[in-house]
C-alpha positions as CSV (number, residue, x, y, z in Angstrom):
1,M,5.3,10.3,-14.7
2,R,4.6,11.0,-11.0
3,N,7.4,10.3,-8.4
4,L,5.8,7.5,-6.5
5,L,7.6,8.3,-3.0
6,D,6.5,11.8,-3.1
7,S,2.8,10.8,-3.8
8,L,2.9,8.3,-0.9
9,Q,4.6,10.8,1.3
10,S,1.8,13.2,0.6
11,W,-0.8,10.8,1.0
12,Y,0.8,9.9,4.6
13,E,1.2,13.8,5.5
14,N,-2.5,14.4,4.6
15,Q,-3.5,11.9,7.1
16,C,-1.6,13.2,10.0
17,D,-3.9,15.0,12.2
18,G,-2.1,15.2,15.7
19,E,-3.6,12.0,16.3
20,W,-3.7,9.5,13.4
21,E,-0.1,9.2,13.2
22,H,0.5,8.2,16.8
23,Q,-1.7,5.0,16.3
24,Y,-1.2,4.4,12.4
25,G,1.0,4.7,9.4
26,V,2.9,3.1,6.6
27,K,5.1,0.2,7.1
28,I,7.4,-1.3,4.3
29,E,9.1,-4.3,5.2
30,T,11.4,-7.0,3.3
31,L,10.2,-10.7,3.0
32,D,12.6,-13.5,3.2
33,N,11.5,-15.4,-0.1
34,P,12.9,-12.5,-1.0
35,G,10.4,-9.8,-1.6
36,W,8.4,-7.0,0.1
37,A,5.4,-6.4,2.3
38,V,3.6,-2.9,2.4
39,E,1.0,-2.4,4.9
40,I,-0.8,1.1,5.0
41,D,-3.4,1.7,7.8
42,L,-6.7,3.0,6.5
43,I,-8.7,3.2,9.8
44,G,-9.7,6.8,10.5
45,T,-8.8,7.7,6.5
46,K,-11.4,8.5,4.0
47,L,-10.5,5.0,2.9
48,S,-11.4,3.0,5.8
49,D,-14.8,1.8,4.8
50,K,-13.4,1.2,1.1
51,V,-12.5,-2.1,-0.4
52,L,-10.0,-3.5,-2.8
53,A,-10.6,-7.0,-3.9
54,E,-7.4,-9.0,-3.8
55,T,-5.5,-9.1,-7.1
56,T,-2.8,-11.4,-7.3
57,E,-0.4,-11.5,-10.5
58,E,2.3,-14.3,-10.7
59,R,4.5,-13.5,-13.7
60,S,7.7,-15.6,-12.4
61,A,9.3,-16.6,-9.2
62,T,10.7,-13.5,-8.7
63,D,8.0,-11.3,-10.4
64,W,4.8,-11.2,-8.3
65,I,2.3,-9.0,-6.7
66,R,-0.6,-9.6,-4.4
67,C,-2.8,-6.7,-3.2
68,S,-6.1,-6.1,-1.2
69,T,-7.6,-4.5,1.7
70,G,-8.8,-6.0,4.9
71,S,-8.9,-5.6,8.7
72,G,-8.6,-1.8,8.4
73,Q,-5.4,-1.9,6.1
74,F,-4.1,-1.9,2.5
75,K,-1.8,-4.8,2.1
76,G,0.6,-5.5,-0.6
77,F,3.2,-8.0,-1.1
78,G,5.7,-8.5,-4.1
79,G,8.9,-9.8,-5.5
80,P,12.3,-8.2,-4.7
81,R,11.7,-5.6,-7.7
82,N,8.0,-5.1,-7.2
83,L,7.9,-2.5,-4.4
84,A,7.2,0.5,-6.9
85,E,4.5,-1.5,-8.4
86,I,2.9,-2.1,-4.8
87,I,2.9,1.3,-4.3
88,E,1.5,2.4,-7.6
89,R,-1.2,0.1,-7.1
90,F,-2.1,1.7,-3.8
91,L,-2.1,5.1,-5.1
92,A,-4.2,4.2,-8.0
93,W,-6.6,2.7,-6.0
94,V,-6.6,5.8,-3.7
95,E,-7.3,7.9,-6.7
96,M,-10.0,5.5,-8.0
97,V,-12.0,5.6,-4.5
98,E,-11.4,9.1,-3.0
């Protein structure tokens, strides 16, 4: 089983070229419902023209996830214990489209 944080850090590091990281990056925030929001900039990467159709899973009021791409970003949202799943979905999508 891969370490999600190490994999995300590697992806981020591979995008850093002396310029990209000054305008773009990865943002992980909490939501007040509660939950997580993950925004990963795709502009200037190999993924900028790739599409991830919105996927939504509502398993319960606290166990849910929604991921998609749009406006040059991967956007993932989920319940309070779904952060790892959001990151896993991003990394799986990266592997699939690269």
